[in-house]
Backbone as a ProteinNet text record, in pm:
[ID]
protein_1_A
[PRIMARY]
MTENIYLIGAEDVRSAGNTIKSAAETMQRAAASIEDSLTRHRQFLDEKLGILEQILSEGVRIKE
[TERTIARY]
820.1	678.7	660.2	741.9	730.9	628.7	528.5	426.1	414.7	400.9	379.9	232.4	185.4	45.6	44.1	-26.2	-37.2	-178.1	-186	-315.3	-349.5	-467.5	-506.4	-587.4	-680.8	-767.5	-796.9	-883.7	-918.3	-982	-1062.2	-1126	-1022	-918.9	-810.4	-736.6	-713.7	-644.4	-728.9	-858.2	-950.1	-954.4	-962.2	-965.3	-836.2	-724	-595.4	-587.5	-634.2	-635.5	-720.9	-837.4	-925.1	-861.5	-793	-725	-613.7	-537	-429.2	-486.9	-594.1	-657.3	-707.4	-769.1	-819.8	-705.9	-595.6	-479.8	-422.3	-415.1	-363.5	-453	-582.9	-676.1	-660	-640.8	-618.8	-490.1	-385.5	-259.8	-274.2	-351.5	-373.5	-449.1	-549.2	-623.3	-532.4	-446	-353	-256.3	-205	-112.9	-182.4	-306	-381.7	-408.2	-435.5	-458.9	-333	-220	-92.6	-63.2	-86.5	-61.4	-148.8	-274.4	-365.5	-318.8	-278.6	-229.4	-105.5	-13.9	107.8	76.9	-18.2	-58.3	-116.7	-205.9	-264.8	-158.7	-63.5	43.9	130.7	161.1	241	167.3	37.6	-40.5	-37.6	-49.9	-45.2	89.4	197.8	331.6	358	311.6	327.1	256.7	137.2	62.3	139.2	189.6	263.8	394.1	459.5	581.6	552.7	440.9	401.2	378.3	314.7	291.2	424.6	514.9	645.8	724	720.3	789.8	734.2	603.1	540.9	583.9	583.4	624.8	770	856.8	998.5	1022.8	951.4	970.6	920.8	813.7	764.3	861.5	924	1022.4	1143.6	1185.3	1300.8	1267.9	1147.9	1107.5	1105	1064.7	1056.7	1196.6	1295.6	1431.6	1498.4	1456.2	1520.9	1481.5
-2259.9	-2277.1	-2347.5	-2443.4	-2516.1	-2627.2	-2620.8	-2725.8	-2780.5	-2908.1	-2970.8	-2995.5	-2959.6	-2982.9	-3065.7	-3175.7	-3261.2	-3248.3	-3204.3	-3183	-3305	-3358.3	-3481.6	-3453.9	-3360.9	-3337.5	-3189.9	-3163.4	-3025.8	-2952.6	-3020.9	-2957.8	-2913	-2993.7	-2955.8	-2832.5	-2829.4	-2715.3	-2589.7	-2601.1	-2487.4	-2438.3	-2530.5	-2495.7	-2425.6	-2478.3	-2416.3	-2276.5	-2259.9	-2128.7	-2029	-2074.1	-1985.9	-1947.3	-2040.9	-2012.6	-1910.4	-1927	-1833.2	-1695.4	-1690.8	-1563.4	-1492.6	-1568	-1510.4	-1455.6	-1529.5	-1484.2	-1356.6	-1349.3	-1229.9	-1109.2	-1128.3	-1019.3	-970.9	-1064.1	-1027.9	-947.2	-987.1	-914.4	-774.5	-760.7	-628.9	-537.1	-591.3	-510.6	-467.1	-557.5	-523.7	-414.5	-425	-323.9	-188.7	-188.5	-63.3	-2.3	-85.2	-37.1	25.1	-39.4	14.8	147	153.3	276.3	390	360.4	461.8	509.5	417.4	453.8	541.7	507.6	586.8	725.7	735.5	865.9	953.7	896	973.5	1013	925.6	955.1	1069.4	1065.6	1172.6	1306.4	1306.1	1429.6	1483.7	1396.4	1435.3	1499.5	1433	1485.5	1616.2	1627.7	1752.9	1867.4	1839.9	1941.8	1984.7	1888.2	1919.8	1992.7	1955.8	2023.8	2169.3	2191.8	2328.1	2412.4	2354.6	2425.3	2455.7	2359.1	2379.4	2489	2486.9	2589.9	2728.4	2736.6	2864.3	2912	2823.2	2858.4	2904.9	2831.5	2867.4	2999.8	3024.4	3150.8	3268.3	3249.6	3355.1	3377.3	3273.9	3284.9	3362.7	3345.6	3417.4	3565	3599.7	3739.3	3807.1	3737	3794.1	3826.1	3743.1	3762.8	3880.5	3913	4020.6	4149.4
195.3	167.7	33.9	5.8	-119.6	-104.4	-189.8	-189.6	-330.9	-340.8	-470.6	-491.5	-608.9	-643.4	-771.7	-767.1	-883.5	-939.4	-1064.2	-1128.1	-1213.1	-1186.7	-1254.3	-1380.6	-1372	-1487.2	-1506.7	-1603.3	-1638.7	-1520.4	-1441.8	-1326.2	-1224.7	-1203.2	-1112.7	-1164.9	-1295.7	-1356.4	-1341.2	-1366.8	-1354.2	-1209.7	-1117.3	-975.4	-933.4	-977.7	-944.9	-1005.2	-1126.4	-1191.4	-1114.6	-1069.8	-991.9	-858	-796.4	-670.4	-690.7	-796.2	-826.7	-858.5	-935.2	-969.1	-843.6	-755	-629.9	-544.7	-538.1	-461.2	-521.6	-652.9	-719.4	-691.9	-693.6	-664.5	-520.3	-428.8	-288.5	-273.8	-342.7	-338.5	-397.7	-505	-565.1	-469.2	-400	-302.4	-187.6	-142.5	-34.2	-79.3	-200	-251.7	-264.6	-311.6	-323.9	-186.7	-89.5	46.5	105.1	83.3	131.8	62	-67.5	-143.1	-90.3	-63.2	-9.2	127.8	211.9	345.1	336.8	248.4	233.2	177.4	88.1	33.9	143.6	224.1	333.9	436.8	463.6	558.2	504.9	376.2	316.9	324.8	296.2	306.1	448.5	545.1	686	718.6	678	707.5	633.6	508.5	434.2	505	557.4	630.6	755.9	830.5	953	920.2	812	771	733.6	666	631.7	756.3	856.2	982.6	1050.6	1053.8	1115.1	1041.7	909.4	831.7	863	875.3	907.8	1046.3	1143.5	1279.3	1280.7	1212.3	1210.2	1138.5	1030.7	958.9	1042.2	1116.7	1205.6	1320.8	1368.7	1475.7	1431.9	1308	1255.9	1246.1	1203.4	1192.4	1328.9	1430.5	1565.2	1615.5	1584.2	1631.5	1562.2	1442.7	1366.4	1419.4
[MASK]
++++++++++++++++++++++++++++++++++++++++++++++++++++++++++++++++

């Protein structure tokens, strides 16, 4: 994905800077979204693990 960009004047430089800034902001939003999704997924799995631990501990008591 190598592209060459030739900047002629200050307006081109400003435009390129704005494009790069916009891309960086989009990447930050995507990273935050992924982080949020992973946090919610972990909470879900922690909850299910807690339920499984409770079921297994109750099962052990019944066998004794």
